[in-house]
N, C-alpha and C positions, 0 to 999 in steps of 0.2 A: 483743694485738689479737685473735688467733685466738679467745681464750676470750671477749672481749667480743662478737665476731661470732655465736658460738654462742648466748651468753645472750639477744642481741637477737632471733635467729631462734626461740628457744624462747618469748620473751615474746610475739612477735608471733603465733606459732602459738596461744599460750595465750589471747591477747586474741580471736582470730577464733572459736576454739572456744567462749569464754565468751559472745562476743556471739551466735552461732548458738544456744547453749543457752538464753539469756535470751529469745530471740524463740520458740523451741520450747516455752518453759513458757507461754507465752500463745496456744498454738493453739486455733483454734476446733474442730479435729479433726486426727487423726493416721491417715489413710486407710492408708498402708503398700502400696498396690497399685501395679503397674507400668502405666503409661499411654503413649499415643503422645504425638507432639509435632506441632502443626499448623504453627507458624510458627517461623522462625529467631529466636533470641534469646539474648543474653548474659546468663547468670545474674548476680544481684547478691548482694553480701554482706548486704544487709538488704532487707525486703519494700518497696522504695521505688525508683522508676525513676531517681532521681537519685543512689542509692547507687553504691558502687564496683562495677566489674566484676571478675570472678575471672581473674587474670592467667594465661596459659599460659606457664610458666616455661621449658618446654624448647623450645617454638617460639620463643619471644621471644629465648632465648639462641642458638639456631641461626641466626635470620635477623638478630640484632642490632637488632632493632626490637620494640616492645611489641605483643604479640597476646594476645587474652583467649578464654578458652574460650567455646564456642557449642553451642547445642543446635538441631537442625533435624529435619524429618520422618523421616530416617535414623537418629535416636536414639530410643531408649526410656528412660525415667526412672521412679524410684520416689517416689512422693508421701509425704514425711515429714510435713508439717504444713501446715495450710491456717489463713490467716489473713486475713480479709476476701477481697480480690480478688487475693491473691498465695498462692502455694504454694511451699513449701521441697522441692526435689527432689535426687535423686542419680542420676547417670547410671548406667544398667545395661547398655546397649549403645551404642557398642562397649565390649568389657570392658576395654581399657586406659585407659578414662577413668573408671572406676567411682570414683576418688578425688575426682571433680569434684562438689561439692554447693553449691547456692545456690538463690536465690529467683527465680522466674519469675511472669509474670502467669498467673493460673488459666486465662483464655480461649485461652492458648496450647497447653493440653493438651487431650487427647481420651481418653475411655475407649476401649480397643481392642474390636473386634468379635471374638466368637469363635464357633466353630462348635459344633454338638451334641456333639462329641467333645472340646470344650475347647481346640482348637487355634486360634490367631489366624488371623482373616479379613484379608488385606490389602485396603485400598481404595486409590483412585487417588492420593489425597494420601500415602499412606505411600510410594510409589515415586519415583525420581528419573526424570525424562523428558527426552529431547533432541529434536531436530528429526525425527530419524528413528523415534522410537518414539511420540511424544506423539500423533500421529494415529491411532495404534491401540490408544489405552488401554482402550476398552471390550471389546475382543478379549483383549488381554493380561493384565489383571487377573484374570479367572477361570482363565486357563492357568496362571498363576503360583501360584495358590492350590491348583490341582490337583497341580502339581508338589510344593509344600510338604507337602500332605497323603499323596500317594502315594509319593513316593521315600524309602526307608529311609536313615536318615542324614542327612536334610534337617533339621537342627534349627532352622534359621531361614533367611530370605532376606536376601541382601545387596540392600538397596533401593537401592543405587547402581549396580547391575552389569547392568541391563537393557540389551542391545545388539542392534542390527541388523547383521548380516553384509552388508558393501558389495556383495559380488558376487552377492549373492541378493536376489530380489525379496520373499521370503516367509519368510526364516529369521532366527530370533532367538536369544538365549542369556540365561540367567540363572544367577546362582551361589548354589549352596545353602551355607549356613554349616553346617559339620560338623567331624567329625574323622576324616579331613581334609574340607575343602570340596571341591566338585566343581562343574562346569559342567553345565547341562542345556540342551541345544538344543531349540528347538521352531519349529512353524510356526503361522500365524495359523487355520489350518483344524484344529488339534489340540484344540479344544475338547471334542470328544467321544472323544478318544483316552485310553487309560489308560497312565500313565507307569510301567510296570512297571521293575523294577531290571534293568538290562541285564547280561548274562553276559559276565565277563571270560574270557579264554582260560585253560585250565588250565595248571599249571605244566610238565606233561610235554609239551604241545603247544608252549609257548613255547619250552622248551630245544630241541626238535626244529627249529622254525622258526629260531632263533636260531643253531643249528649250520649251517643251510643258508647262512645270511647270511653266517656267517664264512667258509665255504668259497667263496662268492661273491665275496668282497673280497679273499681271500688270493692271492698271486702264484703259489703252488703249492698249490692246493687238496688234492691227495692228500696233503699233508704236515700237514694240520690236525689237531691232537689237542684235542678240546673238552672243557673240564671240565663234566661233567653232575651232579656230587654236591657236590665240594669247589669252595669260591670261588663257588658260585652263591647269588644273592640274587634273590628274586621277591616282587613286591608287586602285588596287585590292588586296585584302587580302586572307590568306590561308583559312579562315573560309567562302570564298564565297561572302562575303560583299565587297562593293566598295564605293568610295567617289569621285564625280567629283566637281571641283570648277571652276566657270568661271565668266565672267562679261556680263552685256548687258545694253543697254540704252533703255529708253521708256519714254513717256511723263507721268508727274503725274497729279494729280487732277487739278492743276494750268495750266495745259497744257505746262509745262516747260520740257525740255528734261533733264533727270537725268540719271546718270550711277549708277548701282547696282552690288551688288555681289551677287552670288547665290551657295549655296552648296547643292548637292543633294547626298541622302544617299541610297544605294540599298543593298538588300538581295537576291543574285542571280540576276534575270532579273527583280525583282520588284522594283520599286522606293517606298521606305518607308518614306521618309521624304525630303522635299525641303524647305530651309531656305534662304529668301532674305532680304538683308539690303542694306542700301543706302552707296555708296562708299563715303570714307573721303579723 
């Protein structure tokens, strides 16, 4: 039975690949470029609106009901084959869906705008809007493009990430895609602002601040012996935040010497959070 199942899967995959290849052989053109998506659509197995959709196997299995792959304005795709009013595409972003390939109406695709430097220029339709952000589209779009062009490590924009801070009338944020990704905060008045890379705290300053935090949290501060070299881990991020982890020993309320771990979080030079827990 298991052998039969494997054979059926192989034959099915082979059939789909053969069918796709057959249509590819009759392409009007093979652009090969990466384009934006204007409208949500479920790619088809053939260049026909009545053709089968491409099943999302993982999601269908997890939710125990049938779901299909979709593309939308948050997606970018590579045009593989043009045939009449249809285009065969392969998803480029998000990266975890690059295996998805199918046919969509050509009218649902749009050539991306690019700047003189060759970087993508985002337009309103590329970005996801909600009731708090949609009223400010005209101001937010140019700011998002400035962030994308000026911040180091911002390889792309997470088009679903624009948010307004609830406790602020004029503060928003957007996520830059990178290694690692990071959040950039901005105000509507920042259109003329230069989005320089923020400076993270230095490792030396972080160790000093974290040691003070350890003493402030200790029952007997004078007994704190803070590790400044061994067991020290420091990471500075592109958004100007940083994290330092270390260990220290100190006497507890029972006057027993105990080893602790500490994690200190920084925004710029400011220590914003220090978490201490007993080592195991």
